[in-house]
C-alpha positions in Angstrom: -14.6 -12.4 26.1 -14.6 -8.6 26.2 -16.1 -6.3 23.5 -12.5 -5.3 22.5 -11.6 -9.0 22.0 -14.5 -9.5 19.6 -13.6 -6.4 17.7 -10.0 -7.6 17.4 -11.3 -10.8 15.8 -13.5 -8.8 13.4 -10.6 -6.5 12.5 -8.2 -9.4 11.9 -10.8 -11.3 9.7 -11.4 -8.1 7.6 -7.7 -7.3 7.0 -6.4 -10.8 6.4 -9.5 -11.8 4.3 -9.1 -8.8 2.0 -5.4 -9.2 1.6 -5.9 -12.9 0.6 -8.8 -12.0 -1.8 -6.9 -9.0 -3.2 -3.8 -10.8 -4.3 -5.2 -14.3 -4.6 -8.3 -13.5 -6.7 -8.9 -9.9 -7.8 -5.4 -9.1 -8.8 -3.7 -12.3 -9.7 -2.4 -10.9 -12.9 -0.6 -7.6 -13.3 -2.8 -4.9 -14.8 -3.5 -1.2 -14.6 -6.0 -0.2 -11.9 -8.6 2.0 -13.5 -10.3 5.0 -11.9 -13.7 3.4 -11.1 -12.3 0.3 -9.3 -9.9 2.5 -7.3 -12.8 4.8 -6.3 -14.9 1.8 -5.2 -12.1 0.4 -3.2 -11.3 3.7 -1.6 -15.0 4.2 -0.6 -15.1 0.6 0.6 -12.3 1.1 3.1 -13.7 4.4 4.3 -17.1 2.7 4.8 -15.6 -0.2 6.6 -13.5 2.1 8.8 -16.7 4.1 9.7 -18.5 0.9 10.5 -15.7 -0.2 12.7 -15.8 3.2 14.4 -19.5 2.7 14.9 -18.9 -0.7 16.6 -16.4 0.9 19.0 -19.1 3.6 19.7 -21.8 1.0 20.5 -19.8 -1.7 22.3 -16.9 0.3 23.9 -17.4 4.0 24.4 -18.1 7.2 22.4 -14.8 8.7 23.6 -12.8 5.7 22.1 -14.9 6.0 18.9 -14.0 9.7 18.7 -10.3 8.8 19.2 -10.4 6.1 16.6 -12.0 8.4 14.0 -9.6 11.3 14.8 -6.6 9.0 14.5 -8.0 7.5 11.3 -8.6 10.9 9.6 -5.2 12.3 10.7 -3.4 9.2 9.4 -5.4 9.4 6.1 -4.3 13.0 5.6 -0.7 12.2 6.4 -0.8 9.5 3.8 -1.3 12.0 1.0 2.3 13.2 1.2 3.4 9.6 1.4 1.6 8.9 -1.8 3.2 11.8 -3.7 6.6 10.4 -2.7 5.6 6.9 -3.9 4.5 8.5 -7.2 8.0 10.0 -7.6 9.6 6.6 -6.9 7.5 4.9 -9.6 8.4 7.7 -12.0 12.1 7.6 -11.3 12.3 3.8 -11.9 9.9 4.1 -14.9 7.6 1.5 -13.5 4.9 0.4 -15.8 1.4 1.1 -14.6 0.4 -2.6 -14.6 3.0 -3.2 -11.9 1.9 -0.4 -9.6 -0.6 -2.5 -7.7 2.0 -5.3 -7.1 4.6 -2.9 -5.7 2.0 -1.2 -3.5 0.5 -4.5 -2.2 3.8 -5.8 -0.9 5.0 -2.4 0.2 1.8 -1.9 2.3 2.0 -5.5 3.6 5.5 -4.7 4.9 4.2 -1.3 6.2 1.6 -3.2 8.3 4.3 -5.3 9.9 6.6 -2.3 10.6 3.7 -0.2 12.0 2.9 -3.1 14.4 6.5 -3.2 15.6 6.7 0.7 15.9 3.4 1.0 17.7 4.2 -1.8 20.1 7.5 -0.2 20.9 5.9 3.2 21.2 3.3 1.9 23.6 6.0 0.2 25.8 8.1 3.4 25.9 5.0 5.6 26.8 4.0 3.1 29.5 7.5 3.3 31.0 8.1 7.0 30.4 4.8 9.0 30.1 6.7 12.3 29.6 7.7 11.0 26.1 4.2 12.2 25.0 5.3 15.8 25.5 8.3 15.2 23.2 5.8 13.8 20.7 3.7 17.0 21.1 6.7 19.3 20.5 7.7 17.1 17.5 4.3 17.5 15.9 4.3 21.3 16.3 7.7 21.4 14.7 6.4 19.2 11.8 3.3 21.3 11.4 5.4 24.5 11.0 7.8 22.8 8.6 4.9 21.5 6.6 3.7 25.0 5.9 7.1 26.0 4.5 7.9 23.2 2.1 6.9 19.8 0.8 8.9 16.8 1.7 8.7 15.3 -1.8 10.4 18.3 -3.4 13.7 17.6 -1.8 14.2 14.0 -2.7 17.3 13.1 -4.7 17.1 9.5 -5.8 20.4 9.7 -7.7 22.3 10.1 -4.5 19.9 8.1 -2.2 21.8 6.2 0.5 19.2 3.4 0.6 19.6 2.7 -3.1 23.4 2.8 -2.9 23.5 0.5 0.1 21.1 -2.0 -1.5 23.3 -2.1 -4.7 26.3 -2.8 -2.5 24.9 -5.9 -0.8 22.6 -7.3 -3.5 23.0 -7.8 -7.3 20.4 -5.7 -9.1 19.2 -5.3 -12.7 17.4 -2.3 -14.2 14.7 -4.6 -15.6 11.3 -5.2 -13.9 11.5 -8.8 -15.4 7.8 -9.3 -15.9 6.8 -8.2 -12.4 9.2 -10.6 -10.6 11.3 -9.5 -7.6 14.3 -11.8 -8.5 15.3 -14.3 -11.2 18.1 -16.8 -11.7 20.4 -16.3 -14.6 23.5 -18.4 -15.4 23.2 -20.0 -12.0 23.1 -16.7 -10.1 20.3 -14.8 -8.4 19.6 -11.2 -9.5 17.1 -8.8 -8.0 14.9 -6.7 -10.2 14.2 -2.9 -10.0 10.7 -3.9 -8.8 12.3 -5.3 -5.7 14.2 -2.1 -5.2 11.0 -0.1 -5.6 9.3 -2.1 -2.8 12.4 -1.4 -0.6 12.0 2.3 -1.3 8.2 2.2 -0.6 9.0 0.5 2.7 11.7 3.0 3.6 9.3 5.9 2.7 6.7 4.5 5.0 9.2 4.2 7.9 10.2 7.8 7.4 6.6 9.0 7.4 5.8 6.9 10.5 8.1 9.3 12.4 5.2 11.9 12.0 2.2 9.6 11.9 2.8 7.4 14.9 3.5 10.2 17.4 0.4 12.0 16.0 -1.8 9.0 16.7 -0.3 8.4 20.2 -1.0 12.1 20.9 -4.6 11.4 20.1 -4.9 8.1 22.0 -2.7 6.0 24.2 -5.0 3.0 23.7 -3.0 0.4 21.8 -6.1 -1.1 20.2 -7.2 2.3 18.9 -3.8 3.3 17.7 -3.1 0.1 15.8 -6.6 -0.4 14.2 -6.9 3.2 13.1 -3.4 3.1 11.6 -3.9 -0.1 9.7 -7.4 0.9 8.3 -5.8 4.1 7.0 -2.9 2.1 5.4 -5.3 -0.5 3.8 -7.0 2.3 1.9 -3.7 3.7 0.7 -3.4 1.7 -2.5 -6.8 2.7 -3.8 -6.1 6.3 -2.8 -2.9 6.1 -4.9 -4.8 5.4 -8.1 -7.1 8.3 -7.4 -4.4 10.8 -6.5 -3.5 12.0 -10.0 -7.2 12.4 -11.0 -8.6 13.9 -7.9 -6.4 14.7 -4.9 -4.1 17.1 -6.6 -7.1 19.5 -6.9 -7.3 19.7 -3.1 -4.1 21.7 -2.7 -5.2 23.2 0.7 -5.0 19.8 2.3 -1.4 20.5 3.2 -2.5 23.5 5.2 -5.3 21.6 6.8 -2.9 18.8 7.8 -0.5 21.4 9.2 -3.2 22.8 11.4 -4.3 19.4 12.6 -0.7 18.4 13.6 -0.2 21.8 15.4 -3.5 21.3 17.2 -2.7 17.7 18.3 0.8 18.8 19.5 -0.7 21.7 21.4 -3.3 19.5 23.0 -0.6 17.1 24.1 1.6 19.9 25.6 -1.4 21.5 27.3 -1.5 18.5 29.7 1.6 20.0 31.3 -0.5 22.9 32.7 -3.5 20.7 33.5 -5.7 21.6 30.5 -7.7 18.7 29.1 -9.4 18.7 25.7 -12.0 15.9 25.3 -11.8 13.4 22.5 -15.1 14.5 21.1 -14.0 18.2 20.8 -10.7 17.1 19.3 -12.6 15.0 16.7 -14.8 18.0 15.8 -11.8 20.3 15.3 -10.0 17.7 13.2 -13.0 17.2 11.0 -13.6 20.9 10.7 -10.0 21.4 9.5 -10.4 18.6 6.9 -13.7 19.9 5.6 -12.4 23.5 5.5 -9.3 22.6 3.5 -11.4 20.7 1.0 -14.0 23.5 0.6 -11.3 26.2 0.3 -9.6 24.1 -2.4 -12.9 24.0 -4.3 -13.7 27.7 -3.8 -10.1 28.8 -4.6 -8.7 26.4 -7.2 -5.0 26.2 -7.8 -3.9 28.4 -10.6 -2.2 26.5 -13.4 
């Protein structure tokens, strides 16, 4: 077996094992996730991701390790906007805090499946038509510029959302969360709860954000193993990050600008291949980390005026 095969086994055991332990043991009952457990979980996933990057470095190559970490950091930063939208979804449906974890768990489990499908399809398309990467590059530059102008979450209108309207047309829904259930039977008929609608919206939100994140990761690496593992590790830490976001992440208001710079740089790097300019994975990783650190430092030095 190759080193990559062993790492795939380790990756699978970590992801599946944690999902089973999470829902089957740690969070069997609905409850509010406090700040400290969320912080520990977030640090745990960052630590595990760095360890996995280290294994890639020692058993595969430093270039692939740099690609993995670059893709992971980029996906993690892109997740911040995703989390703000999820917060708005929870607020709109008035979801009790004790049900937040349940909605996020199933939403992210679905996200893992959809990301696997999208990444596999993307890898196939790139293998058949390599020039698609240049389209990805142009898309990322456009997204970077748009990101500087406005925030996606400010333009969401749930009252006229087509996904919600379509779901109500094909399925019977109630406004109740019904004790954390997704559906219940009443008078011989099945009825879906608002919690099920929330999971649908979380899934749909992730699909929309995947339009940005998957091209960004493919622009960093075309290795399917690197693209998939970096994406999933970033997603797995998404729930813990959600429970920190109100307490911590809103203070780092310059992350949006840092992310915009990173997307612009990755897109430019991709398009530079047309004229034969190649930027190494190690240099790319250094620039991405510099942008991340700079955006955090600037947020601390120049706090947002309330």
